[in-house]
KOLZAKE-759859 format. One line per 3 residues: for each residue x, y, z of N, C-alpha, C. Coordinates in nm, 3 decimals. Each point is the difference from the previous one (the first is absolute). Layout:
<nodes>
X/Y/Z/X/Y/Z/X/Y/Z; ...
</nodes>
This chain:
<nodes>
-1.155/-0.112/1.312/-0.052/-0.131/-0.083/-0.094/-0.049/-0.030; 0.032/-0.117/-0.114/-0.124/0.015/-0.094/-0.075/-0.153/0.028; -0.110/0.011/-0.030/-0.084/-0.136/-0.003/0.046/-0.110/-0.040
-0.030/-0.115/0.004/-0.029/-0.125/-0.069/-0.040/0.004/-0.132; -0.128/0.109/-0.015/-0.084/-0.012/-0.100/0.074/0.082/-0.082; 0.062/0.096/0.024/0.095/0.161/-0.060/0.104/-0.093/-0.041
0.061/-0.098/0.083/0.120/-0.042/-0.063/0.010/-0.118/-0.124; -0.148/-0.050/0.009/-0.065/-0.100/-0.126/-0.020/0.114/-0.144; -0.051/0.111/0.047/-0.025/0.081/-0.121/0.095/0.042/-0.061
0.150/0.079/0.082/0.099/0.017/-0.035/0.058/-0.168/-0.049; -0.014/-0.069/0.021/0.095/-0.121/-0.098/-0.074/-0.001/-0.104; -0.119/-0.004/-0.002/-0.073/-0.003/-0.139/0.040/0.122/-0.102
0.002/0.079/0.050/0.036/0.108/-0.098/0.176/0.017/-0.044; 0.047/-0.045/0.084/0.166/-0.015/-0.046/-0.002/-0.127/-0.089; -0.110/-0.071/-0.019/0.024/-0.146/-0.085/-0.062/0.071/-0.144
-0.101/0.106/0.008/-0.029/0.083/-0.113/0.074/0.080/-0.056; 0.100/0.062/0.078/0.116/0.090/-0.005/0.087/-0.055/-0.106; 0.050/-0.132/0.097/0.113/-0.095/-0.059/-0.049/-0.021/-0.178
-0.130/-0.026/-0.008/-0.043/-0.052/-0.081/0.010/0.099/-0.151; 0.021/0.117/0.047/0.055/0.091/-0.100/0.126/0.019/-0.068; 0.076/-0.064/0.125/0.166/0.013/-0.071/0.039/-0.122/-0.067
0.064/0.039/-0.127/0.004/-0.104/-0.096/0.143/-0.045/-0.014; 0.053/-0.119/-0.019/0.150/-0.042/-0.021/0.041/0.070/-0.089; 0.106/0.070/-0.057/0.026/0.037/-0.125/0.046/-0.125/-0.123
0.000/-0.084/0.049/0.054/-0.091/-0.124/-0.108/-0.112/0.004; -0.092/0.002/0.087/-0.144/-0.070/-0.049/-0.126/0.090/-0.002; -0.064/0.010/-0.081/-0.150/0.035/0.030/-0.095/-0.037/0.088
0.051/-0.024/0.152/-0.111/-0.039/0.090/0.074/0.047/0.126; -0.100/0.038/0.083/-0.009/0.109/0.106/0.117/-0.099/0.123; 0.025/0.053/0.055/0.129/-0.092/0.102/-0.094/-0.090/0.077
-0.106/0.035/0.043/-0.077/-0.050/0.132/-0.038/-0.145/-0.107; -0.048/0.031/-0.119/-0.064/-0.145/-0.068/0.113/-0.067/-0.035; 0.124/0.056/-0.041/0.130/-0.037/-0.014/0.057/-0.125/0.108
-0.062/0.017/0.119/0.064/-0.052/0.118/0.135/0.042/0.078; -0.003/0.105/-0.036/0.102/0.082/0.062/-0.013/0.031/0.137; -0.094/0.044/0.055/-0.045/0.038/0.111/-0.013/-0.112/0.091
0.054/-0.008/0.119/0.011/-0.128/0.089/-0.063/0.006/0.119; -0.047/0.099/0.057/-0.045/0.054/0.105/-0.045/0.168/0.030; -0.127/0.011/0.046/-0.024/0.112/-0.010/-0.059/0.041/0.178
0.107/0.080/0.081/-0.025/-0.027/0.153/-0.041/0.171/0.003; -0.132/0.036/0.056/-0.014/0.120/0.037/0.014/0.004/0.180; 0.078/0.058/0.082/-0.015/0.024/0.121/-0.099/0.091/0.031
-0.076/0.000/0.158/-0.091/0.075/0.069/0.036/0.156/-0.031; 0.156/0.026/-0.014/0.049/0.116/-0.012/-0.016/0.084/-0.141; -0.042/-0.082/-0.076/0.036/0.027/-0.140/0.069/-0.018/-0.087
0.115/-0.074/0.057/0.152/-0.040/-0.039/-0.054/-0.117/-0.114; 0.013/0.018/-0.148/-0.024/-0.117/-0.068/0.162/-0.037/-0.064; -0.007/-0.145/0.026/0.074/-0.111/-0.045/-0.001/-0.032/-0.146
0.058/-0.030/-0.056/-0.014/-0.075/-0.141/0.139/-0.063/-0.018; -0.048/-0.118/0.010/0.145/-0.094/-0.047/-0.039/-0.046/-0.138; 0.103/0.017/-0.104/-0.049/-0.046/-0.150/0.187/-0.056/-0.032
-0.006/-0.023/-0.137/0.060/-0.082/-0.041/0.051/0.101/-0.156; 0.090/-0.041/-0.093/0.002/0.043/-0.117/0.010/-0.126/-0.097; -0.033/-0.007/-0.156/0.010/-0.098/-0.066/0.110/-0.059/-0.019
0.109/0.111/0.026/0.154/-0.055/0.015/0.079/0.082/0.081; 0.109/-0.060/0.085/0.077/0.073/0.085/0.089/0.159/-0.054; 0.003/-0.060/-0.135/0.105/0.128/-0.080/-0.123/0.104/-0.065
-0.097/0.018/0.016/-0.149/0.051/-0.057/0.095/0.141/-0.029; 0.015/0.092/-0.126/0.052/0.130/0.047/-0.100/0.085/0.014; -0.146/-0.032/0.001/-0.089/0.086/0.037/-0.009/-0.009/0.175
0.041/-0.060/0.063/0.003/-0.009/0.144/-0.037/0.087/0.073; 0.076/0.089/-0.006/-0.024/0.147/0.096/-0.110/0.064/-0.019; -0.033/0.005/-0.158/-0.115/0.097/-0.064/-0.137/-0.078/0.066
0.021/-0.135/0.038/-0.151/-0.073/-0.004/-0.024/-0.002/0.150; 0.146/-0.003/0.078/-0.051/-0.026/0.145/-0.005/0.170/0.013; 0.035/0.104/-0.029/-0.075/0.151/0.037/-0.122/0.031/-0.067
-0.053/-0.054/-0.111/-0.114/-0.032/-0.032/-0.099/-0.080/0.112; 0.009/-0.052/0.045/-0.040/-0.104/0.077/-0.032/0.126/0.156; 0.139/0.005/0.017/-0.006/0.069/0.131/-0.074/0.171/0.010
0.030/0.086/-0.156/-0.103/0.118/-0.005/-0.157/-0.049/0.011; -0.033/-0.084/-0.098/-0.171/-0.052/0.002/-0.048/-0.030/0.120; 0.084/-0.083/0.075/-0.085/-0.076/0.099/-0.015/0.174/0.141
0.117/0.035/0.019/0.004/0.133/0.043/-0.099/0.078/-0.004; -0.063/-0.012/-0.112/-0.120/0.131/-0.029/-0.142/-0.065/0.066; 0.005/-0.112/0.016/-0.125/-0.080/0.067/-0.076/0.099/0.142
-0.072/0.007/0.031/-0.053/0.061/0.103/0.008/-0.129/0.125; 0.057/0.082/0.093/0.017/-0.078/0.097/0.135/-0.105/0.048; 0.089/0.076/-0.113/0.161/-0.063/0.019/0.079/0.107/0.026
0.075/-0.049/0.076/0.098/0.099/0.081/0.126/0.007/-0.076; 0.035/-0.138/0.001/0.123/-0.016/-0.107/0.005/-0.089/-0.024; 0.098/-0.068/-0.094/-0.010/-0.113/-0.080/0.145/-0.097/0.011
0.035/-0.093/0.019/0.131/-0.074/-0.023/-0.029/-0.120/-0.090; 0.070/0.012/-0.118/0.007/-0.084/-0.088/0.122/-0.090/0.004; -0.009/-0.152/-0.002/0.065/-0.097/0.036/0.062/-0.084/-0.085
0.080/0.041/-0.110/0.059/-0.091/-0.103/0.041/-0.104/0.067; -0.077/-0.146/-0.085/0.096/-0.133/0.088/0.003/-0.090/-0.151; 0.068/-0.087/0.026/0.025/-0.063/-0.130/-0.029/-0.147/0.036
-0.067/-0.049/0.115/-0.020/-0.131/0.095/-0.147/0.010/0.006; -0.076/-0.035/-0.060/0.047/-0.116/-0.125/0.030/0.035/-0.114; 0.050/-0.044/-0.069/0.050/0.053/-0.155/-0.162/0.022/-0.050
-0.001/0.112/-0.100/-0.118/-0.002/-0.090/0.024/-0.094/-0.115; -0.143/-0.036/-0.013/0.010/-0.075/-0.152/-0.135/-0.012/-0.046; -0.026/-0.045/-0.135/-0.139/-0.027/-0.047/-0.109/-0.022/0.060
0.024/-0.134/0.090/-0.120/-0.014/0.048/-0.054/0.086/0.110; 0.034/0.127/0.001/-0.045/0.090/0.105/-0.085/0.103/-0.067; -0.023/-0.040/-0.092/-0.127/0.079/-0.121/-0.110/-0.015/0.057
-0.075/0.098/0.002/-0.144/-0.018/0.006/-0.049/-0.102/-0.125; -0.080/-0.074/0.011/-0.080/-0.076/-0.120/-0.079/0.107/-0.133; -0.043/0.121/0.078/-0.026/0.059/-0.125/0.098/0.066/-0.053
0.092/0.051/0.082/0.136/0.054/-0.064/0.060/-0.064/-0.086; -0.028/-0.192/0.014/0.102/-0.076/-0.074/-0.075/0.018/-0.157; -0.171/-0.055/0.042/-0.058/0.039/-0.117/0.038/0.135/-0.096
0.019/0.105/0.061/-0.001/0.110/-0.053/0.141/0.015/-0.109; 0.088/-0.081/0.056/0.126/-0.003/-0.052/0.004/-0.121/-0.086; -0.086/-0.052/-0.014/-0.003/-0.161/-0.095/0.051/-0.102/0.031
0.056/0.024/0.143/0.070/-0.146/0.057/-0.088/-0.118/0.052; -0.122/0.045/-0.038/-0.103/-0.115/0.070/-0.064/-0.082/-0.129
</nodes>
């Protein structure tokens, strides 16, 4: 069993990991792009990541989901990873972090 403090540390490490994974079509990481809806780490070390894509027909979907799975699985304390793809709510530009909007010249 993992302590609540350890779960918090693992979740923070997951965020840092996701900030190093970039959408292949937009030069912004998937976390700041707003593609990650939920990160939940269970006491047994199972990481559940609920996320979306910028478009349902994204040709890089499988590669992106695999990259999330494989990189999160490397984090100390993670026993397995479930990447749950959802399109509810649908992604839109309002989900991009303010910092990333600035970088993209959209502010």
